VEXDREN-870662 format. One record per residue (C-alpha): residue number from 1; x negated, y, z. Coordinates in nm, 3 decimals, m for minus. Layout:
BEGIN
[atom NUM, [X, Y, Z]];
...
***
This chain:
BEGIN
[atom 1, [1.411, m5.271, 5.915]];
[atom 2, [1.568, m4.936, 6.005]];
[atom 3, [1.615, m4.848, 6.368]];
[atom 4, [1.975, m4.846, 6.492]];
[atom 5, [2.108, m4.500, 6.563]];
[atom 6, [2.449, m4.342, 6.605]];
[atom 7, [2.456, m4.257, 6.233]];
[atom 8, [2.307, m4.590, 6.124]];
[atom 9, [2.429, m4.871, 6.353]];
[atom 10, [2.268, m5.213, 6.338]];
[atom 11, [2.593, m5.378, 6.229]];
[atom 12, [2.857, m5.239, 5.994]];
[atom 13, [3.142, m5.056, 6.167]];
[atom 14, [3.494, m5.196, 6.148]];
[atom 15, [3.606, m4.989, 5.843]];
[atom 16, [3.304, m5.107, 5.644]];
[atom 17, [3.368, m5.468, 5.737]];
[atom 18, [3.734, m5.428, 5.646]];
[atom 19, [3.637, m5.301, 5.301]];
[atom 20, [3.401, m5.597, 5.253]];
[atom 21, [3.676, m5.836, 5.357]];
[atom 22, [3.918, m5.657, 5.119]];
[atom 23, [3.681, m5.709, 4.825]];
[atom 24, [3.639, m6.075, 4.917]];
[atom 25, [4.015, m6.112, 4.963]];
[atom 26, [4.065, m5.972, 4.614]];
[atom 27, [3.811, m6.221, 4.485]];
[atom 28, [3.989, m6.502, 4.670]];
[atom 29, [4.321, m6.394, 4.517]];
[atom 30, [4.162, m6.395, 4.171]];
[atom 31, [4.024, m6.741, 4.247]];
[atom 32, [4.381, m6.852, 4.317]];
[atom 33, [4.508, m6.705, 3.992]];
[atom 34, [4.221, m6.839, 3.784]];
[atom 35, [4.192, m7.164, 3.977]];
[atom 36, [4.378, m7.365, 3.719]];
[atom 37, [4.142, m7.241, 3.450]];
[atom 38, [3.824, m7.283, 3.652]];
[atom 39, [3.676, m7.624, 3.592]];
[atom 40, [3.355, m7.560, 3.787]];
[atom 41, [3.495, m7.626, 4.133]];
[atom 42, [3.681, m7.933, 4.015]];
[atom 43, [3.359, m8.051, 3.850]];
[atom 44, [3.168, m7.991, 4.175]];
[atom 45, [3.424, m8.202, 4.360]];
[atom 46, [3.388, m8.480, 4.102]];
[atom 47, [3.010, m8.469, 4.132]];
[atom 48, [3.037, m8.505, 4.510]];
[atom 49, [3.285, m8.792, 4.478]];
[atom 50, [3.050, m8.962, 4.232]];
[atom 51, [2.761, m8.913, 4.473]];
[atom 52, [2.961, m9.075, 4.753]];
[atom 53, [3.062, m9.367, 4.530]];
[atom 54, [2.739, m9.427, 4.339]];
[atom 55, [2.473, m9.237, 4.533]];
[atom 56, [2.360, m9.040, 4.228]];
[atom 57, [2.388, m8.683, 4.105]];
[atom 58, [2.372, m8.574, 3.741]];
[atom 59, [2.011, m8.545, 3.627]];
[atom 60, [2.023, m8.169, 3.568]];
[atom 61, [2.096, m8.091, 3.936]];
[atom 62, [1.839, m8.105, 4.217]];
[atom 63, [1.925, m8.276, 4.547]];
[atom 64, [1.986, m7.936, 4.711]];
[atom 65, [2.286, m7.891, 4.479]];
[atom 66, [2.466, m8.146, 4.693]];
[atom 67, [2.549, m7.871, 4.947]];
[atom 68, [2.770, m7.661, 4.716]];
[atom 69, [2.919, m7.979, 4.574]];
[atom 70, [3.015, m8.086, 4.926]];
[atom 71, [3.176, m7.748, 4.990]];
[atom 72, [3.413, m7.819, 4.702]];
[atom 73, [3.511, m8.149, 4.861]];
[atom 74, [3.545, m8.052, 5.230]];
[atom 75, [3.833, m8.064, 5.302]];
[atom 76, [3.914, m8.296, 5.014]];
[atom 77, [4.217, m8.140, 4.847]];
[atom 78, [4.396, m8.203, 4.521]];
[atom 79, [4.321, m7.840, 4.428]];
[atom 80, [3.978, m7.758, 4.574]];
[atom 81, [3.950, m7.395, 4.459]];
[atom 82, [4.094, m7.234, 4.777]];
[atom 83, [3.865, m7.424, 5.013]];
[atom 84, [3.559, m7.362, 4.796]];
[atom 85, [3.644, m6.992, 4.775]];
[atom 86, [3.679, m6.977, 5.154]];
[atom 87, [3.338, m7.143, 5.196]];
[atom 88, [3.172, m6.908, 4.945]];
[atom 89, [3.312, m6.600, 5.118]];
[atom 90, [3.092, m6.676, 5.421]];
[atom 91, [2.755, m6.628, 5.245]];
[atom 92, [2.892, m6.331, 5.051]];
[atom 93, [2.993, m6.160, 5.376]];
[atom 94, [2.666, m6.262, 5.542]];
[atom 95, [2.478, m6.101, 5.251]];
[atom 96, [2.670, m5.779, 5.308]];
[atom 97, [2.586, m5.775, 5.680]];
[atom 98, [2.221, m5.865, 5.611]];
[atom 99, [2.193, m5.589, 5.351]];
[atom 100, [2.341, m5.344, 5.602]];
[atom 101, [2.091, m5.448, 5.870]];
[atom 102, [1.782, m5.451, 5.649]];
[atom 103, [1.842, m5.171, 5.399]];
[atom 104, [2.117, m4.962, 5.555]];
[atom 105, [2.472, m4.861, 5.473]];
[atom 106, [2.407, m4.719, 5.126]];
[atom 107, [2.247, m5.042, 5.004]];
[atom 108, [2.527, m5.245, 5.163]];
[atom 109, [2.783, m5.032, 4.981]];
[atom 110, [2.592, m5.088, 4.657]];
[atom 111, [2.590, m5.463, 4.726]];
[atom 112, [2.965, m5.458, 4.780]];
[atom 113, [3.032, m5.236, 4.478]];
[atom 114, [2.820, m5.453, 4.248]];
[atom 115, [2.980, m5.768, 4.384]];
[atom 116, [3.325, m5.622, 4.322]];
[atom 117, [3.250, m5.474, 3.982]];
[atom 118, [3.029, m5.741, 3.835]];
[atom 119, [3.136, m6.073, 3.978]];
[atom 120, [3.472, m6.043, 4.151]];
[atom 121, [3.632, m6.310, 3.933]];
[atom 122, [3.352, m6.563, 3.976]];
[atom 123, [3.176, m6.489, 4.305]];
[atom 124, [3.391, m6.731, 4.503]];
[atom 125, [3.445, m6.995, 4.236]];
[atom 126, [3.080, m7.060, 4.151]];
[atom 127, [2.789, m7.134, 4.379]];
[atom 128, [2.565, m6.870, 4.218]];
[atom 129, [2.587, m6.649, 4.529]];
[atom 130, [2.377, m6.902, 4.725]];
[atom 131, [2.063, m6.901, 4.505]];
[atom 132, [2.106, m6.526, 4.448]];
[atom 133, [2.103, m6.451, 4.821]];
[atom 134, [1.809, m6.689, 4.876]];
[atom 135, [1.617, m6.513, 4.600]];
[atom 136, [1.686, m6.169, 4.746]];
[atom 137, [1.584, m6.292, 5.091]];
[atom 138, [1.260, m6.432, 4.949]];
[atom 139, [1.180, m6.099, 4.783]];
***
């Protein structure tokens, strides 16, 4: 881990955090626009409702998948995309701050740029950010 200095602080400065929040806000806005077309979050909510009613998940999902399914159902709304997108913005922002702390500002900017360029339409409407961040942390 790099040592904090005046040129390389331990946490991102306010302008860097604002840019990260702006990218995530753009992704959240896209989630709103594409929410009617995105069946994943609605499916996650149905899986969680089925788990509550029957105590069973679909066979292709491990028990740990219950966490992202619960995020689609808490709070339980008729249109769960906004709440799921808000929940998924927390690990995305945490990944940005962790990248800043461990690898420095250039890597954090690359993280943000790749997130914005490659996955801005899906980063907050799928739970793929969770296993991706866990994999990067394990490496």
